[in-house]
C-alpha positions in Angstrom: -19.3 15.4 -8.5 -18.3 11.8 -8.0 -21.2 9.6 -6.7 -19.6 6.7 -4.8 -22.9 4.9 -4.1 -24.0 4.9 -7.7 -20.6 4.0 -9.0 -20.1 1.1 -6.6 -23.5 -0.3 -7.6 -22.6 -0.1 -11.3 -19.3 -1.8 -10.6 -21.0 -4.7 -8.9 -23.3 -5.1 -11.9 -20.3 -4.8 -14.2 -18.4 -7.6 -12.3 -21.4 -9.8 -12.3 -21.9 -9.2 -16.0 -18.2 -10.0 -16.7 -18.5 -13.4 -15.0 -21.7 -14.2 -16.7 -20.1 -13.6 -20.1 -16.5 -14.7 -19.5 -16.6 -17.3 -16.8 -20.0 -18.3 -15.7 -19.6 -20.4 -12.5 -16.0 -19.2 -12.2 -14.5 -17.6 -9.1 -12.8 -14.3 -8.5 -9.1 -14.6 -7.4 -7.6 -11.6 -5.8 -4.2 -10.8 -4.4 -4.9 -9.3 -0.9 -2.5 -6.8 0.6 -4.9 -5.3 3.1 -4.7 -1.9 1.4 -7.5 0.1 -0.2 -7.3 -1.3 -3.8 -7.3 -5.0 -3.1 -9.8 -4.5 -0.2 -12.2 -2.6 -2.4 -12.0 -5.1 -5.3 -12.5 -8.0 -2.8 -15.7 -6.5 -1.3 -17.1 -5.5 -4.7 -16.5 -9.1 -5.9 -18.2 -10.4 -2.8 -21.3 -8.3 -3.5 -21.3 -9.3 -7.1 -20.7 -13.1 -6.7 -21.1 -14.0 -3.1 -18.4 -14.8 -0.6 -18.2 -18.5 -1.6 -17.0 -17.4 -5.1 -14.2 -15.1 -4.0 -10.7 -16.3 -3.2 -8.2 -14.0 -1.5 -4.5 -14.9 -1.8 -2.1 -13.5 0.7 1.5 -13.6 -0.6 4.1 -12.4 1.9 7.7 -12.4 1.0 9.1 -13.9 4.1 7.9 -11.9 7.2 5.4 -9.2 6.3 5.0 -6.8 9.2 1.5 -5.6 8.1 0.0 -8.9 6.9 -2.5 -8.5 9.8 -4.5 -6.1 7.7 -4.9 -8.7 4.9 -5.9 -11.4 7.4 -8.4 -9.1 9.1 -9.9 -8.2 5.7 -10.5 -11.8 4.5 -11.9 -12.6 8.0 -14.2 -9.6 7.9 -15.5 -10.5 4.4 -15.8 -14.2 5.2 -14.2 -15.1 1.8 -12.0 -18.1 1.0 -8.3 -17.4 1.4 -4.9 -18.9 1.2 -1.5 -17.7 2.5 1.3 -18.6 0.0 4.8 -17.3 0.9 6.7 -16.3 -2.2 10.2 -15.9 -0.5 11.6 -19.3 -1.6 10.5 -18.7 -5.2 12.0 -15.2 -5.3 15.2 -16.3 -3.7 15.5 -19.3 -6.0 15.1 -17.2 -9.1 17.6 -14.5 -7.9 20.1 -17.3 -7.1 19.7 -18.8 -10.6 20.2 -15.4 -12.1 23.4 -14.9 -10.1 24.6 -18.4 -11.0 24.1 -17.6 -14.7 26.8 -14.8 -14.4 24.3 -11.9 -14.2 23.9 -9.5 -11.3 20.3 -8.5 -10.5 19.9 -4.8 -10.4 17.4 -2.9 -8.3 14.8 -3.0 -11.1 14.9 -6.8 -11.3 14.8 -7.1 -7.5 11.7 -4.9 -7.3 9.8 -6.5 -10.3 10.5 -10.2 -9.7 8.3 -10.5 -6.6 5.4 -8.7 -8.4 5.7 -11.1 -11.3 5.9 -14.1 -9.0 2.9 -13.0 -7.2 1.0 -12.8 -10.5 2.2 -16.3 -11.4 1.0 -17.5 -8.0 -2.5 -15.9 -8.6 -2.8 -17.7 -11.9 -1.7 -21.0 -10.4 -4.5 -20.6 -7.8 -6.9 -19.5 -10.5 -6.2 -22.7 -12.5 -6.9 -24.8 -9.4 -10.1 -23.1 -8.3 -11.5 -22.3 -11.7 -10.9 -18.6 -11.4 -10.5 -15.3 -13.0 -7.7 -13.1 -11.7 -8.6 -9.5 -10.6 -6.4 -6.7 -11.5 -6.3 -4.2 -8.6 -4.5 -1.3 -10.1 -6.1 2.2 -10.0 -5.9 5.0 -12.5 -3.2 6.9 -10.7 -0.8 3.9 -10.6 -1.4 3.1 -14.3 -1.1 6.8 -15.3 2.5 7.2 -14.0 3.6 3.5 -14.4 3.7 2.8 -10.7 3.1 -0.8 -11.3 4.9 -3.8 -12.8 4.2 -5.0 -16.4 3.1 -8.6 -16.3 3.0 -8.3 -12.5 0.3 -6.4 -10.7 -0.7 -4.8 -14.0 -1.9 -8.2 -15.3 -5.3 -9.8 -14.7 -8.5 -10.9 -16.4 -10.8 -8.0 -15.3 -10.0 -4.6 -13.8 -12.6 -2.9 -11.7 -10.5 0.1 -10.6 -8.4 1.0 -13.6 -10.5 4.1 -14.5 -10.8 5.4 -11.0 -8.5 7.8 -9.2 -7.2 7.1 -5.6 -9.8 9.6 -4.2 -12.6 7.8 -6.0 -11.4 4.3 -4.9 -11.3 5.5 -1.3 -14.8 7.0 -1.6 -16.2 3.7 -2.8 -14.2 1.8 -0.2 -15.6 3.9 2.6 -19.1 3.0 1.6 -18.4 -0.7 2.0 -15.6 -1.3 4.5 -14.2 -0.1 7.9 -11.9 2.9 7.5 -8.7 1.0 8.5 -8.7 -0.9 5.2 -9.1 2.2 3.2 -6.8 4.6 5.0 -3.8 2.3 5.3 -0.9 4.2 3.9 0.3 2.5 0.6 3.9 1.5 0.4 6.0 -0.8 -1.8 7.1 -3.0 1.1 10.7 -2.9 -0.1 12.2 0.6 0.2 10.7 1.5 3.5 9.0 4.5 1.8 5.4 5.2 1.1 4.2 5.3 -2.5 3.9 9.0 -2.4 7.4 9.4 -1.1 8.7 7.2 -3.9 6.7 9.1 -6.5 7.7 12.6 -5.2 4.2 13.9 -5.2 0.9 13.1 -3.5 -2.0 11.2 -5.0 -4.2 14.2 -4.4 -2.0 16.3 -6.7 -2.1 13.5 -9.3 -5.9 13.1 -8.9 -6.5 16.8 -9.7 -4.1 16.7 -12.7 -5.9 13.7 -14.1 -9.4 14.9 -13.6 -9.1 18.7 -13.9 -5.8 19.1 -15.9 -4.5 21.3 -13.1 -1.1 21.1 -11.5 0.2 24.3 -10.0 3.7 23.1 -9.5 5.4 23.1 -12.9 8.2 20.7 -11.8 5.7 18.1 -10.6 3.6 18.6 -13.7 6.7 17.9 -15.9 7.5 14.8 -13.8 4.0 13.4 -14.1 4.0 14.0 -17.9 7.4 12.4 -18.2 6.4 9.3 -16.2 3.2 9.0 -18.2 4.9 9.2 -21.5 7.7 6.8 -20.4 5.2 4.2 -19.2 2.7 4.1 -22.0 4.2 0.9 -23.2 2.7 -0.8 -20.2 -0.8 0.3 -21.1 -0.8 0.2 -24.9 -1.4 -3.1 -26.7 1.7 -4.9 -27.7 3.0 -3.7 -31.0 3.0 -6.3 -33.7 4.3 -6.7 -37.3 1.4 -6.4 -39.7 1.8 -9.0 -42.3 -0.3 -9.1 -45.5 0.1 -12.4 -47.3 0.3 -12.2 -51.0 -2.8 -13.7 -52.8 
């Protein structure tokens, strides 16, 4: 049975150890959405490093109706934070693409903001002597519900081996429920993550941890998504060259 108290303690120690070995004196930089994943990573980093070494970055694309959750979170935690609106950057890139003679399809429109957000996090990281947190959980990575070189990027990843249920259990130990129970959505389609995927995170959790999925159609879809998106998780293939001696 999952022990949230024990796991969150171990995660705090792991984050502290990472910074001691890979960036002693550096700061954690986290993209803050106000949802369970970024909120949980932020509070874990606060416990590991202290509030003064945690920087939250809020990155709306124009007007973001639910940005209040993110603002409440950084206020509740008492961490440093910046609001950097990415709309102009996204619009400028899409305009340049159009002017080149190309027409941005839906995949480009969805992925560009995620990659610009990651570029923004690394810009902040360079300025504040930081290390960027990856906030993806195991469910998202498993079915590729994340953007390569976008939200999948980062320097350290506290949640990548935890399911949504496990992340929520840890979050409930450390934060008010509203930051953990906020329904995840992509902010573009008007649909929740589960509506976009076509199955619930509970179903995916059970399949990942117990290898049980009673709906064969959903099982086949999860397997197909997992296989299709392994290129996002596996190391980049490279040509192996052996120089002649």
